[in-house]
N, C-alpha and C positions, 0 to 999 in steps of 0.2 A: 503494499500500500503505499510505498514512498512516492508515487506518481499518482495524483488524484486524476488525471485524463489520461487518453491515448488517442493516436500514437504518440503525440508529443509529451512533453514532461513539464507540466506546469506551462503549458503553451510555447515550449522552446525545444528546438533541437537539441541544444546542449543546457540541462538543465541547471538550476541556480547552486550554489555551495553555500549560501548564508540568507537567512531570513528576510535581509535588508533588500534583497534583489527583487522581492515579490510585491506585488500592490497589497495595500492594507487590507482590501475586502476579499482576498484570494479564495478565503475558505467559503464565503457565500457563492462565489462565481462558480467554483467547482461543484458545490453542492448542488446549485441550480442544474448545471449540466448533468450531473449524474442522475438527477431525478428525471429527467427528460429522456435519458438514455433508459434507464429502468423502466419507464412508462411505455416506451417502445418495446422493449424486451418482453414486459409482460403482457403485453396486445400478441406478440407472437406466438406467446405460450398460449393464449387464450384460442387463437385460431387453431392450434394443433391439439387442443383439448385438455390441456394442462391448466385447467382454471383454478384448481386448488393452490398450486404452486404460485401462479401470477398474483392471485390475491395476498399470498404471503409476502410475496415481494413488495407491493404497493402498501401493505400495512406494517413493514418491518421499517420503523423510524430509526433504529441504528444505521441503516444504510445512508440516511442523512447527514449523520455526525461526522464531520470532516475530521482527518488526521492531522496532528501536529507537523508542521514541517520538521523532517529530520534528515539533513545532509547526507548520513551514511545510509539511511533507508533508500533515499532517492537515488543515490548512484548506483546501489546495488540492483535496484529496478530498472535502472537505465542501462546498466551493463546488461541485464537479463535480456532486454530488449534488443540490444545491439547484437547480442550472440543469436538472438530469433532472427533478425533482419539478414544477418551475414548466411545463416542456415537457409533461409527462403532463397537468398541470391543462389546458392549453389545447387539447392532443390531445383531452381529455374534452369540453370546451366545443364544439369544432369537430365532432366526432361528434353531438353533441345538436343543434346548428343545421344539421347537413348532411341531416336528415330534412326541411327545406323543401324540398329539391331533390328529394326522392325522386319526385315524380309526372314530373319533367322529365327526370330522368337518375339510375336507380335506382344505377348504379355509384358515384356520389358519397358516398350514405350508407354502401353496402357497403365501400367503400376506407376511409372514415372510423372506421368502427367495426373494421375490420380493423387500421388503422393503430393505433387504441388498443389491441386486443390485444397487438399487436406491440412495442408500448413496454414493456407489462407485463412480457412475455417478456425484452425487453432489460434491464430493472431486474433480474430475476431472474439472467438470465446476468451481469449485474454482479456480482452477490453472488457468484456461481462465480468469476469473475476474481479477486475478492479472495480467496476461501477456498483458491483452488489455487495463489496466488502466481504470477499472470499465467502460467499454464501456455499454452503456443504457440498451439495452433488456437483455442484459445477466444477470445484476444485479437482475431484475425484475424476470426471469425465477429463478434465484439461489434460489430468496426469496419464491417463490411459489412451488418450489420442497421440500424446507424444510417444508413448511405447509404440503404437501402430506405427507412427511416421518412421521410427528407427527400425522396427521390424520389415517395414517396406522396402527401406535403404538396403537392408541386409538381404533380403529376398531377390531384390533387382541384381545385385552385385553377384549374388549365387548364380542365378541364372545367366548372366553375361560369362560367367568364369567357366561353368560347367558345360557351356553350348558344346554341342556336338560329341558329348559322352553319352553312352547308353544308359537309361534310367534304371538302376540296379535297386534291390532290395536289402532288408536286413531282417533277422529275425525277430518276431514280433516282443518277444520279453523286454528288449532294451528299448525298442521304440515306445512302447508303452510306458515304461519307467520315465523315459525323456520326456514325454507329454504330461505325465504327472508332475514330474519335477518342475516343469514350465508353468504348468497351469496353477501350482500351488504359489509360486512365485508372484503371478500376476495377481491373485487373490490377496497375497500378503503385501504387494505394494498398494493395492486398492485401499485395503484395510489401513494401513499405515497413513494414507491421506485422511481418513478418518479420524484415526488418533490426532494427527494434526489439527485438524478443524475442532476435536475436542478440547486439546491443550488451548488453543486459541480462545476458546470459550472461558475456559477456567483463567486463562491470564486476563481477560477482559474482567471477569468476576473480582478478580484480586488487584485490578486496574495496573497490570504490569508488576506488582511487588510480589514478595514470598514466592519467589521463582522454585526455591526447593520443595514446594508444596504442590507444585502443578502436576507432576506425573501421579502423586499419592491420590490427586482428585479428579484424575482422567475419568475412572469409572472403569466399567466392564470392556469397554471395546481395547483399552490398554491391555488388559489381561487375556482377552482373546488374541491380540496381535502377537503377544510374547509366546504364547503356548502354540500358534501357529507357525513360530518361527522354529520350535522343535520340529514339528513335522516337516518342514522345510530342509531342515539338516538331516533327518532321519532319510526323506527321501533320496536326497542327494548323495547319502552314505551309501546307499544300496545301489544307485546308479553308478556312483564312482566303483564301486566293486565290480560290477558286470563291464563297464569300459575298460577297466584293467585287466580283466580276464580274456576279453574278447578281441581287444586290440593292439598292436603292437606298440611299444614305447614312445616313439617318435610320431605315431600318426596324428593327424589333425584332430581326431575324436579324442585321443588322451590329453593332447595340448589344451583342447576346449574344456574338457571335464577338469583337469588340473587348475586352470586359470579361474573356472566357476567356483570351485572350491576353496580355493584362496581367498576370491571375493567374499565368499559367505563367512568364512573366518573372520576378515576383516569386519564384515557387516554385523556379526555377533559383537565384536570388540565395540564397535559404535553404538550397538544396542545398550551394551553395558554402559558405557560412558553417558548415554542419554537417561538411562533409569536412574543410576546413583549418582551423578554429579549435574543434577539440576538442569540439564537440557543445554549443553553448550553450543552455540550456534554453530561452531565449525564442525561438531559431530553431527548436528542436522543436516548440513549440505553434505557431509561426506556419506552419510547414511541413504540418503536418497540417488547421489551418484553410484554408490554401490549397488544399488538395488537395479538401476537402469543397467550397469554393467554384466550383472547376473542375468537378467532378461535377455540381452544382446547374445551373450555367450551361448546362454542355453537354447535359443530360438537357432541360432547358426549350427549347433550341435544337431537339433533336429534335422535340418537341411542337409547336413553331411549324413546322417545316419541313413537318409533315404537314397544316397547315392553309393552305398556301400555294398559289396556282395553279399557277405554274410560274416557272422564271427569268424568261421573258421578260413574263408576267402581272406579276410583281412589280415591273417596272420601270413599269407604268402609273399 
């Protein structure tokens, strides 16, 4: 919430660094703009049949409470937007150059163009995240779409790299366990965004103070998130054993599984830091980055398993 407007930040392409650079009535200006955007969004929800949610947004008075200017938050959000914009430029270039593969695999340009559309939608949804003051379900959808964009990038890369190679299959047990591990990771990430939302609510209740009490007051969703982490670890331990038994040491499958397992171990460390050391911001950032890396590695492992002969053939 470091920037109250979108796509600019406080109406500027280069945001301010101190309060004196803003007009005196900046809070009211951006509160009015936010109200207008939320009214349009609520109307869109009405059109698609989500009238209850639309009314909840209209009735949520907290949305109209402006954030105090904070240079650190402003520039954190601004850098986030810059990275998003740069990603969009590269996805545009990817879509343009993907047409070279149109005759050999039509899915490469189709997926690349779809991903470009998806990142534009993601940018718009990011503006809704800002205008609705991080309303719960939108944050979760925003994160899941980010994973979808990452997944499509990995898939198009894989299709281009493996073009011309015969589609080979693997024994079902490894494939099934890989899908289970991937699905658990996605559920865990979605649940993690809900934990974040609950932590935000607790932080607001304590008006930003008593940070050491936030986790304790997060409720059942935090306990569910922690318990699911144990299931994620167990599933990946079993998958790791299968991959180790079925593939040669330096195969891409073993490399991806080793990388995934290392990321999971680091993820557990950041989870412990979050739980027992009052949610340090660096651990929050590392936690979500590691989760995204785990998802990417597991998804790429699924794609590489699909093109492996079988467990015995991989040993040759």
